[in-house]
C-alpha positions as CSV (number, residue, x, y, z in Angstrom):
1,M,101.6,115.2,112.7
2,N,103.5,111.9,113.6
3,M,106.2,111.1,116.1
4,T,108.9,111.7,113.4
5,D,107.6,115.3,113.0
6,I,107.9,115.7,116.8
7,Y,111.5,114.5,116.7
8,V,112.5,116.9,113.9
9,R,110.7,119.9,115.5
10,Y,112.7,119.2,118.7
11,T,116.0,119.1,116.9
12,M,115.1,122.3,115.0
13,G,114.5,124.0,118.4
14,K,110.8,124.5,117.9
15,Q,108.2,124.2,120.7
16,V,107.3,120.6,121.5
17,D,106.2,118.7,124.6
18,E,109.7,117.8,125.9
19,S,108.3,115.2,128.3
20,L,107.0,113.3,125.3
21,I,110.6,113.4,123.8
22,R,112.1,112.1,127.0
23,T,109.6,109.4,127.6
24,S,109.8,108.2,124.0
25,W,113.4,108.4,122.9
26,G,115.1,109.5,126.1
27,D,118.2,111.7,125.3
28,V,117.9,113.3,121.9
29,A,120.8,115.2,120.4
30,R,119.9,118.3,118.4
31,N,123.3,118.5,116.6
32,F,126.7,116.8,116.5
33,Q,128.2,118.5,119.5
34,E,125.2,117.4,121.7
35,L,125.6,113.9,120.3
36,K,129.3,113.8,121.1
37,H,128.5,114.8,124.7
38,L,125.7,112.2,125.1
39,V,127.9,109.4,123.6
40,T,130.9,110.1,125.9
41,K,128.7,110.1,129.1
42,K,127.0,106.8,128.4
43,K,128.0,103.6,130.2
44,H,129.5,101.7,127.4
45,L,130.7,98.3,128.6
46,D,128.7,96.4,131.2
47,P,131.1,93.8,132.7
48,E,128.5,91.1,132.0
49,K,128.8,91.9,128.3
50,I,132.6,91.5,127.9
51,E,132.4,87.8,127.1
52,N,129.6,88.6,124.6
53,I,131.9,91.1,122.9
54,Y,134.5,88.4,122.3
55,Q,131.9,85.9,121.0
56,F,130.4,88.6,118.7
57,K,133.8,89.6,117.4
58,N,134.3,86.0,116.1
59,I,130.9,85.9,114.5
60,L,131.3,89.3,112.8
61,T,134.8,88.5,111.5
62,K,133.7,85.1,110.1
63,H,130.6,86.7,108.4
64,M,132.8,89.5,106.8
65,K,135.1,86.8,105.4
66,N,132.1,84.8,104.1
67,I,131.0,87.7,102.0
68,G,134.4,88.2,100.6
69,V,136.0,90.8,102.9
70,I,139.2,88.8,103.5
71,D,141.8,91.6,104.2
72,H,140.4,95.0,105.1
73,P,141.1,97.6,107.8
74,I,137.7,97.0,109.4
75,L,138.8,93.4,110.3
76,E,141.8,94.8,112.2
77,K,139.6,97.3,114.0
78,I,137.1,94.5,115.1
79,E,140.1,92.5,116.5
80,I,141.5,95.5,118.4
81,L,138.1,96.7,119.8
82,A,137.4,93.3,121.3
83,S,140.5,93.8,123.5
84,K,139.9,97.4,124.3
85,E,139.4,98.6,127.9
86,D,136.0,100.2,128.7
87,H,137.4,103.7,128.7
88,D,138.8,103.3,125.1
89,F,135.5,102.0,123.6
90,L,132.5,104.1,122.9
91,G,130.4,101.1,121.8
92,I,128.6,100.2,118.6
93,F,127.0,102.6,116.2
94,E,124.5,100.8,113.8
95,I,122.2,101.2,110.9
96,G,120.0,98.5,109.4
97,H,117.9,97.8,106.4
98,Q,116.2,95.1,104.3
99,P,118.1,93.9,101.2
100,L,116.5,96.0,98.6
101,L,116.7,95.1,94.9
102,F,119.8,96.5,93.2
103,G,120.8,98.1,96.5
104,G,117.8,100.2,97.1
105,G,117.1,104.0,97.1
106,F,119.6,106.8,97.7
107,F,118.3,107.1,101.3
108,I,120.3,104.0,102.2
109,T,123.4,105.7,101.0
110,G,122.4,108.6,103.3
111,K,122.3,106.2,106.2
112,V,125.7,104.7,105.4
113,S,127.2,108.2,104.9
114,L,125.9,109.4,108.3
115,L,127.1,106.3,110.1
116,D,130.6,106.8,108.6
117,Y,130.7,110.5,109.3
118,L,129.6,110.2,112.9
119,T,132.0,107.3,113.5
120,R,135.0,109.2,112.1
121,K,134.1,112.5,113.6
122,I,133.5,111.2,117.2
123,E,136.6,109.0,117.1
124,E,138.7,112.0,115.9
125,E,137.4,114.4,118.6
126,T,137.3,111.9,121.5
127,K,140.4,109.8,120.6
128,M,138.2,106.8,121.4
129,S,136.9,104.0,119.3
130,V,133.6,103.1,117.8
131,L,132.5,99.9,115.9
132,P,130.1,100.8,113.0
133,I,127.8,98.0,111.8
134,F,125.4,97.8,108.9
135,F,122.8,95.2,109.8
136,I,121.0,93.6,106.8
137,G,117.5,92.4,107.7
138,G,116.9,89.3,105.7
139,H,114.4,88.2,108.3
140,D,111.6,90.4,106.7
141,R,109.0,88.7,104.6
142,L,108.9,88.9,100.9
143,H,107.0,92.0,99.8
144,N,107.1,94.5,96.9
145,E,109.0,97.2,98.7
146,I,112.0,94.9,99.0
147,I,112.0,93.2,95.5
148,T,111.3,96.2,93.3
149,A,113.5,99.0,92.1
150,R,112.9,102.3,90.3
151,F,115.2,104.4,88.1
152,P,114.3,107.9,86.8
153,Q,113.3,108.2,83.1
154,H,113.5,111.3,80.9
155,N,110.1,110.8,79.4
156,S,108.1,109.1,82.1
157,A,107.0,110.1,85.6
158,S,106.7,106.5,86.8
159,G,110.3,105.7,85.9
160,L,111.8,102.4,84.9
161,F,110.3,99.8,87.2
162,L,112.0,96.5,87.8
163,K,110.8,93.6,89.9
164,F,112.4,90.4,91.1
165,P,110.9,87.4,89.2
166,T,108.9,85.6,91.9
167,I,107.0,82.4,91.5
168,D,103.4,81.9,92.6
169,E,104.3,79.9,95.7
170,E,106.7,82.7,96.8
171,E,103.9,85.3,96.3
172,Q,101.5,83.2,98.4
173,L,103.7,82.2,101.2
174,E,105.8,85.3,101.5
175,P,108.9,83.5,102.9
176,P,111.7,85.5,104.7
177,I,113.9,87.3,102.2
178,F,117.0,85.3,103.2
179,R,115.3,82.2,101.8
180,L,114.9,83.7,98.3
181,R,117.0,82.3,95.5
182,K,118.9,84.8,93.3
183,P,117.3,85.8,90.0
184,P,118.2,83.8,86.9
185,R,120.9,85.1,84.6
186,S,118.4,85.7,81.8
187,W,116.4,88.1,84.0
188,L,119.5,89.9,85.2
189,E,120.9,90.5,81.7
190,L,117.6,91.8,80.5
191,A,117.3,94.1,83.6
192,L,120.9,95.4,83.2
193,E,120.2,96.1,79.5
194,K,117.1,98.1,80.5
195,I,119.1,100.0,83.2
196,E,121.9,100.8,80.8
197,G,119.6,101.9,78.0
198,N,117.6,104.0,80.4
199,F,120.6,105.9,81.8
200,T,122.0,106.3,78.3
201,Q,118.8,108.1,77.2
202,L,118.8,110.2,80.4
203,I,122.3,111.3,79.7
204,K,121.8,112.1,76.0
205,H,118.6,114.0,76.9
206,S,120.1,116.2,79.6
207,A,123.9,116.3,79.7
208,S,126.1,118.4,77.5
209,P,128.0,116.5,74.8
210,E,131.4,117.0,76.4
211,N,130.2,115.3,79.7
212,R,128.5,112.4,78.1
213,P,131.5,110.0,77.7
214,L,132.4,110.3,81.4
215,L,128.8,109.7,82.5
216,L,128.4,106.7,80.1
217,E,131.6,105.1,81.4
218,R,130.1,105.4,84.9
219,V,127.0,103.7,83.7
220,H,129.1,100.8,82.4
221,H,131.0,100.6,85.7
222,L,127.7,100.4,87.5
223,I,126.5,97.5,85.3
224,R,129.8,95.7,86.0
225,V,129.2,96.0,89.7
226,F,125.7,94.5,89.5
227,R,126.9,91.7,87.2
228,A,130.0,90.8,89.2
229,T,128.3,90.7,92.6
230,W,125.5,88.5,91.1
231,S,128.1,86.1,89.8
232,Q,129.7,85.8,93.3
233,A,126.3,85.4,95.1
234,T,124.6,82.2,96.3
235,N,121.1,83.7,96.8
236,Y,119.2,87.0,96.7
237,L,120.3,88.2,100.1
238,D,123.9,87.3,99.4
239,W,123.8,89.3,96.1
240,I,122.5,92.5,97.7
241,E,124.9,92.2,100.6
242,K,127.8,91.9,98.1
243,V,126.5,95.0,96.1
244,W,126.6,97.0,99.4
245,R,130.0,95.5,100.2
246,D,131.4,96.5,96.8
247,V,130.0,100.0,96.9
248,Y,130.7,101.0,100.5
249,L,133.7,99.0,101.5
250,F,135.6,98.6,98.3
251,H,134.7,101.7,96.2
252,C,133.9,104.2,98.9
253,N,136.6,102.7,101.1
254,L,134.7,102.9,104.3
255,D,135.7,101.2,107.6
256,L,132.3,99.6,107.9
257,S,131.3,96.1,109.1
258,I,128.3,94.3,107.6
259,M,126.3,91.7,109.5
260,S,123.3,89.7,108.3
261,V,120.6,89.3,111.0
262,T,119.9,85.8,109.6
263,D,123.5,84.6,109.7
264,P,123.0,81.2,111.6
265,S,125.8,82.1,114.1
266,F,124.4,85.5,114.8
267,N,120.9,84.0,115.2
268,G,122.4,81.6,117.7
269,F,124.1,84.5,119.5
270,L,120.7,86.2,119.9
271,L,119.1,83.0,121.4
272,P,119.6,84.1,125.1
273,A,117.8,87.3,124.3
274,Y,114.9,85.5,122.7
275,E,114.6,83.2,125.8
276,W,114.7,86.2,128.1
277,L,112.0,88.0,126.2
278,L,109.8,84.9,126.3
279,K,109.9,84.8,130.2
280,E,106.3,85.4,131.2
281,E,107.2,88.2,133.6
282,I,109.3,90.0,130.9
283,R,106.8,89.3,128.1
284,K,103.9,90.8,130.1
285,Q,105.9,93.9,130.9
286,F,106.9,94.2,127.3
287,V,103.2,94.2,126.1
288,G,102.0,96.3,129.0
289,V,104.6,99.1,128.6
290,F,104.2,99.0,124.8
291,N,100.4,99.5,125.0
292,D,100.7,102.2,127.7
293,V,103.1,104.2,125.5
294,T,101.0,103.7,122.4
295,Q,98.0,105.1,124.3
296,K,99.9,108.1,125.5
297,I,101.0,108.9,122.0
298,E,97.3,108.7,120.8
299,Q,96.2,110.9,123.7
300,A,98.7,113.5,122.5
301,G,96.8,113.5,119.2
302,I,99.5,111.6,117.3
303,K,99.1,108.5,115.2
304,P,101.4,105.7,116.5
305,A,103.6,103.9,114.0
306,L,102.8,100.4,115.4
307,P,99.4,99.2,116.6
308,Y,98.5,97.9,120.1
309,R,99.8,94.4,120.9
310,N,97.5,91.6,122.1
311,P,98.1,89.8,125.5
312,D,99.2,86.7,123.5
313,F,102.0,88.6,121.7
314,V,105.3,86.7,121.2
315,P,108.3,89.0,120.6
316,F,109.8,86.9,117.7
317,Y,108.7,85.0,114.6
318,L,109.0,81.3,113.8
319,Q,109.6,79.7,110.4
320,C,107.6,76.7,109.4
321,P,110.0,73.8,109.5
322,D,107.8,71.6,107.2
323,C,107.3,73.9,104.2
324,E,110.0,74.0,101.5
325,L,110.1,77.9,101.6
326,H,109.8,78.0,105.4
327,P,107.3,80.9,105.5
328,R,107.4,83.3,108.5
329,L,104.8,82.5,111.2
330,Q,103.5,84.7,113.9
331,P,103.2,82.6,117.1
332,R,100.9,83.4,120.0
333,I,100.7,82.4,123.6
334,I,98.0,79.8,124.4
335,K,98.9,79.9,128.1
336,P,102.1,80.5,130.0
337,G,104.5,77.8,128.9
338,L,102.7,77.0,125.6
339,L,102.9,78.9,122.3
340,E,101.3,78.1,118.9
341,A,102.0,79.1,115.3
342,I,99.8,78.3,112.4
343,C,101.1,77.8,108.9
344,E,98.2,78.3,106.4
345,S,99.9,76.1,103.8
346,C,100.2,73.2,106.3
347,K,96.7,73.9,107.6
348,E,95.3,73.3,104.0
349,L,97.1,69.9,104.0
350,G,95.4,69.0,107.3
351,K,98.5,69.4,109.5
352,E,98.3,70.5,113.1
353,P,99.7,73.9,114.2
354,L,103.2,74.1,115.4
355,T,103.3,74.1,119.2
356,I,106.2,74.7,121.6
357,E,106.1,73.9,125.3
358,Y,108.6,75.7,127.6
359,N,109.2,76.7,131.2
360,P,107.6,80.2,131.5
361,S,110.1,81.3,134.0
362,S,113.2,79.9,132.2
363,P,112.4,79.1,128.5
364,D,114.8,76.9,126.6
365,L,114.5,77.3,122.8
366,H,117.7,75.6,121.7
367,D,115.8,72.9,119.8
368,Y,114.1,75.7,117.7
369,Q,117.1,78.0,117.2
370,E,117.3,77.7,113.4
371,W,113.6,78.6,113.0
372,L,113.6,81.8,115.1
373,L,113.6,85.3,113.6
374,P,113.5,88.7,115.3
375,R,110.6,91.1,115.0
376,A,111.0,94.9,114.4
377,E,110.0,95.3,118.1
378,S,112.7,92.9,119.3
379,R,115.7,92.9,117.0
380,T,117.5,96.0,118.4
381,L,116.3,95.2,122.0
382,S,117.8,91.7,121.7
383,F,121.1,93.2,120.5
384,C,121.2,95.8,123.2
385,Y,120.5,93.2,125.8
386,L,123.7,91.4,124.8
387,L,126.0,94.2,123.6
388,P,126.8,97.9,124.1
389,E,124.9,99.7,121.3
390,T,125.5,103.4,121.8
391,V,123.9,105.0,118.7
392,H,121.1,103.7,116.4
393,I,120.7,105.6,113.1
394,G,117.4,105.3,111.3
395,G,115.0,106.8,108.9
396,S,111.5,108.3,109.4
397,G,109.7,105.0,110.0
398,E,112.3,103.8,112.5
399,T,112.2,107.2,114.3
400,A,108.4,106.8,114.8
401,Y,108.3,103.2,116.0
402,H,111.4,103.4,118.3
403,A,109.4,106.1,120.2
404,Q,107.1,103.2,121.2
405,L,110.0,100.8,121.9
406,F,112.7,102.6,123.9
407,P,110.4,103.0,127.0
408,I,110.3,99.1,127.1
409,Y,114.1,98.9,127.2
410,R,114.2,101.2,130.2
411,K,111.4,99.3,132.0
412,L,113.3,96.0,131.4
413,G,116.6,97.4,132.6
414,V,118.3,97.6,129.1
415,E,120.0,100.9,128.2
416,P,118.6,102.0,124.9
417,P,120.9,103.6,122.3
418,I,120.8,107.3,121.3
419,F,118.5,107.5,118.3
420,V,119.7,109.6,115.5
421,K,117.4,110.3,112.6
422,T,118.9,110.4,109.1
423,Y,118.7,113.6,107.0
424,R,115.9,113.8,104.4
425,L,117.8,114.2,101.2
426,F,116.7,116.1,98.1
427,Y,119.0,116.7,95.2
428,T,119.2,118.1,91.7
429,T,120.3,116.2,88.5
430,P,120.8,117.2,84.9
431,W,117.5,115.6,84.0
432,T,115.7,117.6,86.7
433,E,117.2,120.8,85.5
434,K,116.4,120.0,81.8
435,T,112.7,119.3,82.7
436,N,112.5,122.4,84.8
437,H,113.9,124.5,81.9
438,L,111.3,123.1,79.5
439,L,108.5,123.8,82.0
440,S,109.7,127.4,82.6
441,R,109.7,128.0,78.9
442,Q,106.2,126.6,78.3
443,L,104.5,127.9,81.5
444,D,106.4,131.1,82.0
445,T,107.1,130.2,85.7
446,S,110.1,129.1,87.6
447,F,110.3,126.0,89.8
448,L,113.0,124.8,92.1
449,P,115.9,124.7,91.9
450,N,116.5,128.2,90.6
451,K,119.2,130.8,91.2
452,E,117.7,132.1,94.5
453,F,117.3,128.6,95.8
454,F,121.0,127.7,95.1
455,K,122.0,130.9,96.9
456,L,120.0,129.7,99.9
457,I,121.7,126.3,99.8
458,R,125.2,128.0,99.7
459,K,124.2,130.1,102.7
460,I,123.1,127.0,104.6
461,R,126.4,125.2,103.9
462,K,128.5,128.1,105.1
463,A,126.4,129.2,108.1
464,K,128.2,129.2,111.4
465,D,125.7,131.0,113.6
466,T,123.2,128.5,115.0
467,N,120.2,130.8,115.0
468,K,120.9,132.0,111.5
469,L,121.3,128.4,110.3
470,M,117.8,127.6,111.9
471,E,116.3,130.5,110.0
472,L,117.8,129.4,106.7
473,Q,116.8,125.8,107.3
474,D,113.2,126.9,107.9
475,E,113.3,128.9,104.7
476,L,114.5,125.8,102.8
477,E,111.6,123.7,104.2
478,R,109.1,126.3,103.3
479,K,110.4,126.7,99.8
480,L,110.3,122.9,99.2
481,Q,106.8,122.6,100.6
482,A,105.5,125.6,98.7
483,N,107.0,124.4,95.4
484,F,105.5,120.9,95.9
485,K,102.0,122.4,96.6
486,E,102.4,124.6,93.5
487,I,103.1,121.5,91.4
488,V,100.1,119.6,92.8
489,T,97.9,122.6,92.1
490,L,99.2,123.0,88.6
491,E,98.5,119.3,88.0
492,E,94.9,119.8,89.1
493,T,94.5,122.9,87.0
494,L,95.7,121.2,83.9
495,N,93.6,118.1,84.5
496,N,90.5,120.3,84.8
497,K,91.4,122.2,81.6
498,I,91.9,118.9,79.7
499,Q,88.4,117.8,80.7
500,Q,86.9,121.1,79.5
501,E,88.9,121.8,76.3
502,D,88.8,119.0,73.8
503,S,90.3,121.0,71.0
504,N,93.5,121.8,72.9
505,S,93.7,118.6,75.0
506,D,96.8,117.1,73.3
507,F,98.9,120.2,74.1
508,L,97.6,120.3,77.7
509,K,98.3,116.6,78.1
510,R,101.9,117.2,77.1
511,Q,102.2,120.0,79.6
512,L,100.7,117.8,82.3
513,N,103.1,115.0,81.5
514,L,106.0,117.4,81.8
515,V,104.8,118.6,85.2
516,K,104.5,115.0,86.4
517,I,108.0,114.2,85.1
518,Y,109.4,117.2,87.0
519,A,107.6,116.2,90.2
520,S,109.0,112.7,89.7
521,H,112.6,113.8,89.1
522,F,112.7,116.4,91.9
523,Y,110.5,115.0,94.5
524,G,110.5,111.3,93.7
525,R,106.7,111.5,93.1
526,Y,106.4,108.7,90.6
527,A,102.7,108.1,91.4
528,P,100.0,110.8,91.9
529,E,98.8,109.2,95.2
530,Q,102.1,110.1,96.9
531,A,100.9,113.0,99.0
532,K,104.3,113.6,100.7
533,P,107.5,113.9,98.6
534,D,110.2,111.4,99.4
535,V,113.0,110.8,96.8
536,S,113.5,107.1,96.6
537,W,115.2,106.6,93.2
538,N,117.9,103.9,93.2
539,W,121.3,105.1,94.5
540,S,122.8,104.5,91.0
541,S,121.2,107.7,89.6
542,I,123.6,109.8,91.8
543,A,126.5,107.3,91.5
544,I,126.7,108.0,87.7
545,L,127.0,111.7,88.4
546,V,129.6,111.7,91.1
547,G,131.2,108.3,90.6
548,I,130.6,105.3,92.9
549,H,133.9,106.0,94.8
550,D,132.6,109.5,95.8
551,L,129.1,108.5,96.7
552,T,129.2,108.9,100.5
553,Y,131.7,111.7,100.6
554,F,129.5,113.7,98.2
555,I,126.8,113.7,100.8
556,Q,129.2,114.6,103.6
557,R,130.6,117.5,101.7
558,N,127.2,119.0,100.9
559,I,125.9,119.0,104.5
560,N,126.8,121.6,107.1
561,P,128.0,119.8,110.2
562,R,126.1,122.3,112.3
563,L,122.8,121.3,110.6
564,P,120.2,120.0,113.1
565,I,119.9,116.2,113.2
566,G,117.2,114.6,111.1
567,T,116.3,117.7,109.1
568,T,116.2,118.2,105.3
569,A,119.4,118.6,103.2
570,F,119.7,119.5,99.6
571,L,122.6,118.2,97.5
572,S,124.0,119.3,94.1
573,P,126.4,117.1,92.1
574,G,127.3,120.1,89.8
575,T,126.6,121.0,86.3
576,F,126.6,118.5,83.4
């Protein structure tokens, strides 16, 4: 069990150590009504932050225009909110994510959809205003999770795998993502050809003839979005930012603002927070509280998401100013008032480490502003230090590591936001149902989703009684887990039979491949080592079924607003 499991058990009303909940996340809402109550009772606008609001408004508006949002309702909202009185403004609701290749998995759409839903619903019921922001984390280093994409295939469990074409130096130095060039047109066109061909085969394999023209047109529309945004982009980060801009602001028509963490103006805006965190008194408290909380989590028999921090920990990264790719460096404190960062590439050339001398009680980092980058531990804290963030929406990983971070906020006198975990989304598709049908015929057994399962989903969506909804939700979780275990067991059984029966091995191998494809389609299990199902196919696999314009509303329609926060939801785009 991890801290995310603890969070979900709490929102589901199950027995947990509530003192662990309070010391980790503080106030946790079990459902929307509790969230609305917590939001409205928070202190939203510290007088000291009013000037920061005006400054941030200008930075955000300029960034939106830089990415091509010239005339949009969100710009009017940003302007109005900057002049709102405290009692009219409920603060900032935010999500954040790294810029994933081709816009990433459907779980990011789940984040965006929840942010939009909570913003609209709370504004509607309180008659007050919220500023929703999608932060794009280009400060993360280059690694495979960011620069790869997977699309489901009708005849392969591993799916169509695409990777950004890095060069050797990029692989070695792992520069921050915002430094990455955009891929060449030749690579893009080949990738788009593969995506289009892959979806065309999926549709022909699983959709009825009368539905194929509509689905194929949606594939063509998707390809146009990827190509058009690439043509407008200056680099990789800019491309993915414009993909999300087109999908969520222009197609889904959401009142959503987008901010890149590595925008130079925004990075400059965060400078006072970096300097505050580097104060020796603050830095020591940061490390001490973090390690105390981490120890308490371990003593509760739970594995913490982040490891202990050393006494020389610095709560931000530096970029090497001398290397062309400016790789991200992890500085350390040599002594109060002196930090050091080693670039391995420069070290090989015989260069000295980068050192910064500063006043430990009043650091001044203006000379290094363009080379500073936030860490996971400090990005939200820095933002909350300067601005009124009321709600932070995140996935499973963020849920776990914020349990170690929010106690630091409170110790340092910064009010943490209310943490809201996203729903864990499962869904059915025509190719899932086709594979399930083939399995049922060959193995004379029924896997999910079946008629009884869809009845359960309808009951969950319509349930009004909280206790009944909890019972139904428990049943959903049990069915999904039992079905997954059955699939894993079946894979093991077929593998054993293949090793024992040479004469029938080809038939058994075909059966095993079909089982793996089903697990891949339904659970996102594209590799056998995935012990826990987590559907992470690219968002486009749902967009071609419901249309890009309906992507976020499709999720909102399928989820009962009484559903406990952070639990599992099952979506069905219909029959094709």
